[in-house]
TORKOL-4160 file (C-alpha; in steps of 0.2 Angstrom, whole numbers, padded with zeros to 4 digits, m for minus):
370
<pt num="1" X="0111" Y="0112" Z="0028"/>
<pt num="2" X="0102" Y="0095" Z="0030"/>
<pt num="3" X="0106" Y="0077" Z="0027"/>
<pt num="4" X="0092" Y="0068" Z="0017"/>
<pt num="5" X="0092" Y="0049" Z="0016"/>
<pt num="6" X="0081" Y="0040" Z="0003"/>
<pt num="7" X="0079" Y="0022" Z="0009"/>
<pt num="8" X="0074" Y="0012" Z="m0006"/>
<pt num="9" X="0074" Y="0018" Z="m0024"/>
<pt num="10" X="0057" Y="0012" Z="m0029"/>
<pt num="11" X="0041" Y="0019" Z="m0038"/>
<pt num="12" X="0036" Y="0031" Z="m0024"/>
<pt num="13" X="0054" Y="0039" Z="m0024"/>
<pt num="14" X="0055" Y="0043" Z="m0043"/>
<pt num="15" X="0050" Y="0061" Z="m0042"/>
<pt num="16" X="0062" Y="0064" Z="m0026"/>
<pt num="17" X="0076" Y="0056" Z="m0036"/>
<pt num="18" X="0073" Y="0068" Z="m0050"/>
<pt num="19" X="0074" Y="0082" Z="m0037"/>
<pt num="20" X="0092" Y="0077" Z="m0031"/>
<pt num="21" X="0102" Y="0090" Z="m0041"/>
<pt num="22" X="0091" Y="0104" Z="m0035"/>
<pt num="23" X="0092" Y="0098" Z="m0017"/>
<pt num="24" X="0111" Y="0097" Z="m0018"/>
<pt num="25" X="0112" Y="0114" Z="m0026"/>
<pt num="26" X="0103" Y="0121" Z="m0011"/>
<pt num="27" X="0117" Y="0114" Z="0000"/>
<pt num="28" X="0109" Y="0098" Z="0006"/>
<pt num="29" X="0117" Y="0081" Z="0005"/>
<pt num="30" X="0108" Y="0066" Z="m0002"/>
<pt num="31" X="0111" Y="0047" Z="0002"/>
<pt num="32" X="0101" Y="0034" Z="m0008"/>
<pt num="33" X="0100" Y="0016" Z="m0002"/>
<pt num="34" X="0095" Y="0002" Z="m0015"/>
<pt num="35" X="0099" Y="m0016" Z="m0017"/>
<pt num="36" X="0103" Y="m0015" Z="m0035"/>
<pt num="37" X="0110" Y="m0004" Z="m0049"/>
<pt num="38" X="0093" Y="m0004" Z="m0057"/>
<pt num="39" X="0075" Y="m0004" Z="m0050"/>
<pt num="40" X="0062" Y="m0015" Z="m0058"/>
<pt num="41" X="0044" Y="m0009" Z="m0061"/>
<pt num="42" X="0033" Y="m0022" Z="m0053"/>
<pt num="43" X="0018" Y="m0018" Z="m0064"/>
<pt num="44" X="0028" Y="m0025" Z="m0079"/>
<pt num="45" X="0037" Y="m0039" Z="m0071"/>
<pt num="46" X="0025" Y="m0053" Z="m0077"/>
<pt num="47" X="0027" Y="m0046" Z="m0094"/>
<pt num="48" X="0046" Y="m0049" Z="m0093"/>
<pt num="49" X="0043" Y="m0067" Z="m0087"/>
<pt num="50" X="0031" Y="m0069" Z="m0102"/>
<pt num="51" X="0044" Y="m0061" Z="m0115"/>
<pt num="52" X="0034" Y="m0046" Z="m0119"/>
<pt num="53" X="0047" Y="m0035" Z="m0111"/>
<pt num="54" X="0066" Y="m0036" Z="m0109"/>
<pt num="55" X="0074" Y="m0032" Z="m0091"/>
<pt num="56" X="0080" Y="m0015" Z="m0098"/>
<pt num="57" X="0062" Y="m0011" Z="m0104"/>
<pt num="58" X="0055" Y="m0012" Z="m0086"/>
<pt num="59" X="0069" Y="m0005" Z="m0076"/>
<pt num="60" X="0076" Y="0011" Z="m0071"/>
<pt num="61" X="0095" Y="0014" Z="m0069"/>
<pt num="62" X="0093" Y="0021" Z="m0052"/>
<pt num="63" X="0111" Y="0021" Z="m0046"/>
<pt num="64" X="0117" Y="0031" Z="m0062"/>
<pt num="65" X="0102" Y="0042" Z="m0060"/>
<pt num="66" X="0106" Y="0047" Z="m0042"/>
<pt num="67" X="0125" Y="0048" Z="m0044"/>
<pt num="68" X="0125" Y="0059" Z="m0060"/>
<pt num="69" X="0115" Y="0072" Z="m0049"/>
<pt num="70" X="0128" Y="0071" Z="m0035"/>
<pt num="71" X="0120" Y="0059" Z="m0023"/>
<pt num="72" X="0129" Y="0045" Z="m0014"/>
<pt num="73" X="0121" Y="0029" Z="m0019"/>
<pt num="74" X="0124" Y="0014" Z="m0007"/>
<pt num="75" X="0121" Y="m0004" Z="m0015"/>
<pt num="76" X="0115" Y="m0010" Z="0002"/>
<pt num="77" X="0099" Y="m0014" Z="0012"/>
<pt num="78" X="0092" Y="m0005" Z="0027"/>
<pt num="79" X="0091" Y="m0017" Z="0042"/>
<pt num="80" X="0086" Y="m0005" Z="0056"/>
<pt num="81" X="0083" Y="0013" Z="0061"/>
<pt num="82" X="0088" Y="0022" Z="0076"/>
<pt num="83" X="0075" Y="0037" Z="0076"/>
<pt num="84" X="0082" Y="0045" Z="0092"/>
<pt num="85" X="0100" Y="0046" Z="0086"/>
<pt num="86" X="0094" Y="0048" Z="0067"/>
<pt num="87" X="0104" Y="0034" Z="0060"/>
<pt num="88" X="0100" Y="0021" Z="0046"/>
<pt num="89" X="0108" Y="0004" Z="0049"/>
<pt num="90" X="0114" Y="m0005" Z="0034"/>
<pt num="91" X="0116" Y="m0024" Z="0030"/>
<pt num="92" X="0135" Y="m0020" Z="0027"/>
<pt num="93" X="0137" Y="m0014" Z="0044"/>
<pt num="94" X="0138" Y="0004" Z="0039"/>
<pt num="95" X="0127" Y="0018" Z="0048"/>
<pt num="96" X="0121" Y="0033" Z="0039"/>
<pt num="97" X="0116" Y="0049" Z="0048"/>
<pt num="98" X="0101" Y="0059" Z="0043"/>
<pt num="99" X="0091" Y="0074" Z="0047"/>
<pt num="100" X="0076" Y="0069" Z="0036"/>
<pt num="101" X="0073" Y="0051" Z="0029"/>
<pt num="102" X="0060" Y="0044" Z="0017"/>
<pt num="103" X="0056" Y="0025" Z="0016"/>
<pt num="104" X="0051" Y="0016" Z="0000"/>
<pt num="105" X="0057" Y="m0001" Z="0004"/>
<pt num="106" X="0043" Y="m0010" Z="m0004"/>
<pt num="107" X="0037" Y="m0027" Z="0002"/>
<pt num="108" X="0042" Y="m0045" Z="0001"/>
<pt num="109" X="0032" Y="m0061" Z="m0004"/>
<pt num="110" X="0024" Y="m0072" Z="0010"/>
<pt num="111" X="0035" Y="m0088" Z="0008"/>
<pt num="112" X="0033" Y="m0096" Z="0025"/>
<pt num="113" X="0028" Y="m0113" Z="0017"/>
<pt num="114" X="0044" Y="m0115" Z="0007"/>
<pt num="115" X="0056" Y="m0127" Z="0015"/>
<pt num="116" X="0074" Y="m0119" Z="0017"/>
<pt num="117" X="0087" Y="m0123" Z="0004"/>
<pt num="118" X="0074" Y="m0128" Z="m0009"/>
<pt num="119" X="0078" Y="m0127" Z="m0027"/>
<pt num="120" X="0069" Y="m0120" Z="m0043"/>
<pt num="121" X="0057" Y="m0110" Z="m0032"/>
<pt num="122" X="0055" Y="m0092" Z="m0037"/>
<pt num="123" X="0045" Y="m0078" Z="m0028"/>
<pt num="124" X="0037" Y="m0065" Z="m0038"/>
<pt num="125" X="0047" Y="m0052" Z="m0028"/>
<pt num="126" X="0060" Y="m0045" Z="m0030"/>
<pt num="127" X="0055" Y="m0044" Z="m0048"/>
<pt num="128" X="0072" Y="m0050" Z="m0054"/>
<pt num="129" X="0066" Y="m0068" Z="m0048"/>
<pt num="130" X="0054" Y="m0068" Z="m0062"/>
<pt num="131" X="0068" Y="m0066" Z="m0074"/>
<pt num="132" X="0077" Y="m0081" Z="m0065"/>
<pt num="133" X="0061" Y="m0091" Z="m0067"/>
<pt num="134" X="0060" Y="m0087" Z="m0086"/>
<pt num="135" X="0078" Y="m0092" Z="m0089"/>
<pt num="136" X="0075" Y="m0108" Z="m0080"/>
<pt num="137" X="0060" Y="m0112" Z="m0091"/>
<pt num="138" X="0071" Y="m0110" Z="m0106"/>
<pt num="139" X="0084" Y="m0121" Z="m0098"/>
<pt num="140" X="0072" Y="m0135" Z="m0095"/>
<pt num="141" X="0062" Y="m0133" Z="m0111"/>
<pt num="142" X="0069" Y="m0149" Z="m0119"/>
<pt num="143" X="0062" Y="m0160" Z="m0106"/>
<pt num="144" X="0049" Y="m0173" Z="m0112"/>
<pt num="145" X="0036" Y="m0164" Z="m0101"/>
<pt num="146" X="0039" Y="m0148" Z="m0090"/>
<pt num="147" X="0027" Y="m0145" Z="m0076"/>
<pt num="148" X="0026" Y="m0127" Z="m0069"/>
<pt num="149" X="0017" Y="m0123" Z="m0052"/>
<pt num="150" X="0011" Y="m0106" Z="m0047"/>
<pt num="151" X="0005" Y="m0105" Z="m0028"/>
<pt num="152" X="m0006" Y="m0090" Z="m0026"/>
<pt num="153" X="m0024" Y="m0086" Z="m0029"/>
<pt num="154" X="m0024" Y="m0067" Z="m0031"/>
<pt num="155" X="m0019" Y="m0056" Z="m0046"/>
<pt num="156" X="0000" Y="m0060" Z="m0044"/>
<pt num="157" X="m0004" Y="m0078" Z="m0046"/>
<pt num="158" X="m0015" Y="m0075" Z="m0061"/>
<pt num="159" X="m0002" Y="m0064" Z="m0070"/>
<pt num="160" X="0012" Y="m0076" Z="m0066"/>
<pt num="161" X="0002" Y="m0092" Z="m0072"/>
<pt num="162" X="m0002" Y="m0083" Z="m0088"/>
<pt num="163" X="0015" Y="m0077" Z="m0092"/>
<pt num="164" X="0024" Y="m0093" Z="m0087"/>
<pt num="165" X="0013" Y="m0101" Z="m0100"/>
<pt num="166" X="0019" Y="m0088" Z="m0112"/>
<pt num="167" X="0037" Y="m0091" Z="m0108"/>
<pt num="168" X="0035" Y="m0110" Z="m0110"/>
<pt num="169" X="0026" Y="m0107" Z="m0127"/>
<pt num="170" X="0041" Y="m0096" Z="m0133"/>
<pt num="171" X="0053" Y="m0109" Z="m0127"/>
<pt num="172" X="0044" Y="m0123" Z="m0136"/>
<pt num="173" X="0042" Y="m0133" Z="m0120"/>
<pt num="174" X="0028" Y="m0146" Z="m0118"/>
<pt num="175" X="0023" Y="m0138" Z="m0102"/>
<pt num="176" X="0009" Y="m0140" Z="m0090"/>
<pt num="177" X="0005" Y="m0125" Z="m0079"/>
<pt num="178" X="m0004" Y="m0128" Z="m0063"/>
<pt num="179" X="m0012" Y="m0114" Z="m0052"/>
<pt num="180" X="m0014" Y="m0119" Z="m0034"/>
<pt num="181" X="m0028" Y="m0108" Z="m0027"/>
<pt num="182" X="m0033" Y="m0116" Z="m0010"/>
<pt num="183" X="m0052" Y="m0114" Z="m0006"/>
<pt num="184" X="m0055" Y="m0098" Z="m0016"/>
<pt num="185" X="m0049" Y="m0089" Z="m0032"/>
<pt num="186" X="m0047" Y="m0070" Z="m0033"/>
<pt num="187" X="m0059" Y="m0069" Z="m0018"/>
<pt num="188" X="m0056" Y="m0050" Z="m0017"/>
<pt num="189" X="m0060" Y="m0046" Z="m0035"/>
<pt num="190" X="m0078" Y="m0043" Z="m0042"/>
<pt num="191" X="m0086" Y="m0059" Z="m0049"/>
<pt num="192" X="m0085" Y="m0053" Z="m0067"/>
<pt num="193" X="m0066" Y="m0051" Z="m0065"/>
<pt num="194" X="m0064" Y="m0068" Z="m0057"/>
<pt num="195" X="m0074" Y="m0076" Z="m0072"/>
<pt num="196" X="m0064" Y="m0066" Z="m0085"/>
<pt num="197" X="m0047" Y="m0071" Z="m0076"/>
<pt num="198" X="m0052" Y="m0089" Z="m0075"/>
<pt num="199" X="m0057" Y="m0090" Z="m0093"/>
<pt num="200" X="m0041" Y="m0081" Z="m0099"/>
<pt num="201" X="m0030" Y="m0094" Z="m0090"/>
<pt num="202" X="m0041" Y="m0109" Z="m0096"/>
<pt num="203" X="m0039" Y="m0103" Z="m0114"/>
<pt num="204" X="m0020" Y="m0104" Z="m0111"/>
<pt num="205" X="m0023" Y="m0122" Z="m0104"/>
<pt num="206" X="m0019" Y="m0118" Z="m0086"/>
<pt num="207" X="m0025" Y="m0131" Z="m0074"/>
<pt num="208" X="m0033" Y="m0125" Z="m0057"/>
<pt num="209" X="m0030" Y="m0135" Z="m0041"/>
<pt num="210" X="m0041" Y="m0130" Z="m0027"/>
<pt num="211" X="m0051" Y="m0136" Z="m0012"/>
<pt num="212" X="m0036" Y="m0138" Z="m0001"/>
<pt num="213" X="m0023" Y="m0125" Z="0004"/>
<pt num="214" X="m0005" Y="m0128" Z="0001"/>
<pt num="215" X="0004" Y="m0133" Z="0017"/>
<pt num="216" X="0022" Y="m0135" Z="0010"/>
<pt num="217" X="0033" Y="m0131" Z="m0005"/>
<pt num="218" X="0050" Y="m0140" Z="m0008"/>
<pt num="219" X="0061" Y="m0144" Z="m0022"/>
<pt num="220" X="0050" Y="m0151" Z="m0035"/>
<pt num="221" X="0035" Y="m0154" Z="m0024"/>
<pt num="222" X="0019" Y="m0145" Z="m0019"/>
<pt num="223" X="0010" Y="m0153" Z="m0004"/>
<pt num="224" X="m0008" Y="m0149" Z="0000"/>
<pt num="225" X="m0016" Y="m0149" Z="0018"/>
<pt num="226" X="m0024" Y="m0166" Z="0015"/>
<pt num="227" X="m0007" Y="m0174" Z="0010"/>
<pt num="228" X="m0009" Y="m0174" Z="m0009"/>
<pt num="229" X="0007" Y="m0171" Z="m0017"/>
<pt num="230" X="0010" Y="m0163" Z="m0034"/>
<pt num="231" X="0027" Y="m0164" Z="m0043"/>
<pt num="232" X="0032" Y="m0148" Z="m0052"/>
<pt num="233" X="0049" Y="m0144" Z="m0060"/>
<pt num="234" X="0048" Y="m0125" Z="m0057"/>
<pt num="235" X="0037" Y="m0117" Z="m0044"/>
<pt num="236" X="0032" Y="m0099" Z="m0042"/>
<pt num="237" X="0027" Y="m0092" Z="m0026"/>
<pt num="238" X="0014" Y="m0078" Z="m0027"/>
<pt num="239" X="0005" Y="m0079" Z="m0010"/>
<pt num="240" X="0003" Y="m0060" Z="m0006"/>
<pt num="241" X="0015" Y="m0047" Z="0000"/>
<pt num="242" X="0019" Y="m0039" Z="0017"/>
<pt num="243" X="0032" Y="m0025" Z="0022"/>
<pt num="244" X="0049" Y="m0031" Z="0028"/>
<pt num="245" X="0049" Y="m0032" Z="0047"/>
<pt num="246" X="0059" Y="m0015" Z="0049"/>
<pt num="247" X="0049" Y="m0003" Z="0059"/>
<pt num="248" X="0042" Y="m0012" Z="0074"/>
<pt num="249" X="0060" Y="m0017" Z="0080"/>
<pt num="250" X="0066" Y="0000" Z="0077"/>
<pt num="251" X="0053" Y="0008" Z="0089"/>
<pt num="252" X="0044" Y="0017" Z="0075"/>
<pt num="253" X="0025" Y="0017" Z="0075"/>
<pt num="254" X="0018" Y="0004" Z="0063"/>
<pt num="255" X="0001" Y="m0002" Z="0056"/>
<pt num="256" X="m0008" Y="m0019" Z="0056"/>
<pt num="257" X="0003" Y="m0026" Z="0043"/>
<pt num="258" X="0020" Y="m0020" Z="0051"/>
<pt num="259" X="0022" Y="m0006" Z="0038"/>
<pt num="260" X="0027" Y="0011" Z="0044"/>
<pt num="261" X="0012" Y="0021" Z="0051"/>
<pt num="262" X="0010" Y="0037" Z="0042"/>
<pt num="263" X="m0002" Y="0051" Z="0043"/>
<pt num="264" X="m0011" Y="0061" Z="0029"/>
<pt num="265" X="0006" Y="0069" Z="0025"/>
<pt num="266" X="0014" Y="0053" Z="0022"/>
<pt num="267" X="0024" Y="0057" Z="0038"/>
<pt num="268" X="0027" Y="0047" Z="0054"/>
<pt num="269" X="0015" Y="0054" Z="0068"/>
<pt num="270" X="0029" Y="0051" Z="0081"/>
<pt num="271" X="0045" Y="0056" Z="0071"/>
<pt num="272" X="0041" Y="0071" Z="0060"/>
<pt num="273" X="0057" Y="0069" Z="0050"/>
<pt num="274" X="0052" Y="0052" Z="0044"/>
<pt num="275" X="0041" Y="0050" Z="0028"/>
<pt num="276" X="0037" Y="0035" Z="0017"/>
<pt num="277" X="0027" Y="0028" Z="0002"/>
<pt num="278" X="0022" Y="0013" Z="m0007"/>
<pt num="279" X="0020" Y="m0005" Z="0000"/>
<pt num="280" X="0031" Y="m0002" Z="0016"/>
<pt num="281" X="0018" Y="0011" Z="0024"/>
<pt num="282" X="0002" Y="0009" Z="0033"/>
<pt num="283" X="m0009" Y="0024" Z="0029"/>
<pt num="284" X="m0017" Y="0030" Z="0045"/>
<pt num="285" X="m0033" Y="0039" Z="0037"/>
<pt num="286" X="m0038" Y="0023" Z="0027"/>
<pt num="287" X="m0030" Y="0006" Z="0023"/>
<pt num="288" X="m0023" Y="0006" Z="0005"/>
<pt num="289" X="m0022" Y="m0009" Z="m0006"/>
<pt num="290" X="m0004" Y="m0015" Z="m0010"/>
<pt num="291" X="m0005" Y="m0010" Z="m0028"/>
<pt num="292" X="0008" Y="0001" Z="m0038"/>
<pt num="293" X="m0005" Y="0014" Z="m0042"/>
<pt num="294" X="m0004" Y="0022" Z="m0024"/>
<pt num="295" X="0015" Y="0023" Z="m0025"/>
<pt num="296" X="0013" Y="0032" Z="m0042"/>
<pt num="297" X="0000" Y="0044" Z="m0034"/>
<pt num="298" X="0011" Y="0047" Z="m0019"/>
<pt num="299" X="0026" Y="0053" Z="m0029"/>
<pt num="300" X="0023" Y="0071" Z="m0030"/>
<pt num="301" X="0016" Y="0073" Z="m0012"/>
<pt num="302" X="0030" Y="0063" Z="m0005"/>
<pt num="303" X="0043" Y="0074" Z="m0015"/>
<pt num="304" X="0035" Y="0090" Z="m0010"/>
<pt num="305" X="0033" Y="0086" Z="0009"/>
<pt num="306" X="0051" Y="0079" Z="0011"/>
<pt num="307" X="0057" Y="0095" Z="0003"/>
<pt num="308" X="0046" Y="0106" Z="0013"/>
<pt num="309" X="0052" Y="0097" Z="0029"/>
<pt num="310" X="0070" Y="0101" Z="0025"/>
<pt num="311" X="0065" Y="0119" Z="0024"/>
<pt num="312" X="0052" Y="0119" Z="0038"/>
<pt num="313" X="0038" Y="0124" Z="0027"/>
<pt num="314" X="0020" Y="0118" Z="0028"/>
<pt num="315" X="0016" Y="0100" Z="0022"/>
<pt num="316" X="0002" Y="0095" Z="0009"/>
<pt num="317" X="m0011" Y="0082" Z="0012"/>
<pt num="318" X="m0010" Y="0066" Z="0002"/>
<pt num="319" X="m0027" Y="0061" Z="m0005"/>
<pt num="320" X="m0027" Y="0043" Z="m0012"/>
<pt num="321" X="m0041" Y="0047" Z="m0025"/>
<pt num="322" X="m0055" Y="0036" Z="m0030"/>
<pt num="323" X="m0057" Y="0020" Z="m0039"/>
<pt num="324" X="m0042" Y="0014" Z="m0049"/>
<pt num="325" X="m0041" Y="0005" Z="m0065"/>
<pt num="326" X="m0037" Y="m0013" Z="m0063"/>
<pt num="327" X="m0028" Y="m0022" Z="m0077"/>
<pt num="328" X="m0020" Y="m0039" Z="m0076"/>
<pt num="329" X="m0008" Y="m0046" Z="m0088"/>
<pt num="330" X="m0014" Y="m0064" Z="m0092"/>
<pt num="331" X="0000" Y="m0068" Z="m0104"/>
<pt num="332" X="0002" Y="m0069" Z="m0123"/>
<pt num="333" X="m0002" Y="m0050" Z="m0124"/>
<pt num="334" X="m0019" Y="m0053" Z="m0116"/>
<pt num="335" X="m0027" Y="m0045" Z="m0101"/>
<pt num="336" X="m0042" Y="m0042" Z="m0090"/>
<pt num="337" X="m0048" Y="m0024" Z="m0087"/>
<pt num="338" X="m0060" Y="m0018" Z="m0074"/>
<pt num="339" X="m0066" Y="0000" Z="m0068"/>
<pt num="340" X="m0082" Y="0007" Z="m0063"/>
<pt num="341" X="m0091" Y="m0009" Z="m0067"/>
<pt num="342" X="m0084" Y="m0011" Z="m0084"/>
<pt num="343" X="m0075" Y="m0027" Z="m0086"/>
<pt num="344" X="m0067" Y="m0036" Z="m0102"/>
<pt num="345" X="m0053" Y="m0047" Z="m0107"/>
<pt num="346" X="m0042" Y="m0050" Z="m0122"/>
<pt num="347" X="m0029" Y="m0041" Z="m0132"/>
<pt num="348" X="m0037" Y="m0024" Z="m0130"/>
<pt num="349" X="m0036" Y="m0024" Z="m0111"/>
<pt num="350" X="m0017" Y="m0028" Z="m0112"/>
<pt num="351" X="m0015" Y="m0014" Z="m0125"/>
<pt num="352" X="m0022" Y="m0002" Z="m0113"/>
<pt num="353" X="m0011" Y="m0008" Z="m0099"/>
<pt num="354" X="0005" Y="m0008" Z="m0110"/>
<pt num="355" X="0001" Y="0010" Z="m0115"/>
<pt num="356" X="m0001" Y="0016" Z="m0096"/>
<pt num="357" X="0014" Y="0006" Z="m0090"/>
<pt num="358" X="0025" Y="0012" Z="m0105"/>
<pt num="359" X="0020" Y="0030" Z="m0101"/>
<pt num="360" X="0026" Y="0029" Z="m0083"/>
<pt num="361" X="0042" Y="0022" Z="m0089"/>
<pt num="362" X="0045" Y="0036" Z="m0101"/>
<pt num="363" X="0041" Y="0049" Z="m0088"/>
<pt num="364" X="0055" Y="0044" Z="m0076"/>
<pt num="365" X="0067" Y="0035" Z="m0087"/>
<pt num="366" X="0083" Y="0045" Z="m0093"/>
<pt num="367" X="0084" Y="0047" Z="m0111"/>
<pt num="368" X="0101" Y="0039" Z="m0112"/>
<pt num="369" X="0093" Y="0022" Z="m0106"/>
<pt num="370" X="0078" Y="0022" Z="m0118"/>
């Protein structure tokens, strides 16, 4: 029978990981590659920073989930693919053979402005970095004054700024939170959402620093393009995401952002035994925003098509769906909600987000880990 490799144990692979026992019962072997024993749900990461959730609340025990069903779990990272020889190359030096492979390797934060070897700087991905940032806020909470900088003008910057404020409040710190937003703030969001997000952060006392882009970040310093320097004890980087540079060097077709090019079946148009979902793909029929909702929507189709390819059966088309619900966690159990022209902020917006996120966690989280 066939060898299946799941490269990444993220959101888009949740249904596939639930299917492992059935696949093994059919005679297939399954290898799963993931960088950690647990996978953190990015949609709830800012809430962990702010203290609303514990790390266990927002993570899946993916290694245990896979191994208990009979898969081989590799605590490792993919650094290359040989699609001709059908080999996955791992950071450890191992090579795994596959007949069919699916990729859900996520994305990384754009951090080109950060000087090497800088300290107390935390990217918003991997999500575990937010926990490190939270712990550092508590470690420095006794300072006479604590300054926290957030570099990024999009939803991630808003969520991190709001929840850094919440963490500082919980720690009892005399903290100043600064959001560096360059020449625009939430430029891709509707005007009402921008205003509501700004107001939510202003209510938390967050200071906005704009007009000039950030040119460099180093230990304790944020430098703007005009030479202005701000001093921050802790700095979060939330400047946007991009797929890891994995597919182009491997000779696999890729899209404008370097993500693996996939067709309407979430399948490589050149290598029909390669599939992918989540932030690491470029969906050929139409570009998709880098938001978790698409990874969640891709779950079932990715599962069905990978299984169909293993048995040479027809594939199903992935349909991204229409407008999706936007809810940002702005800290202190408040949020901003937008859909179909309806926008509002406050505790009700967060309550809706919490309900949706918790439902997703309960759907895939094993009962023993609840």
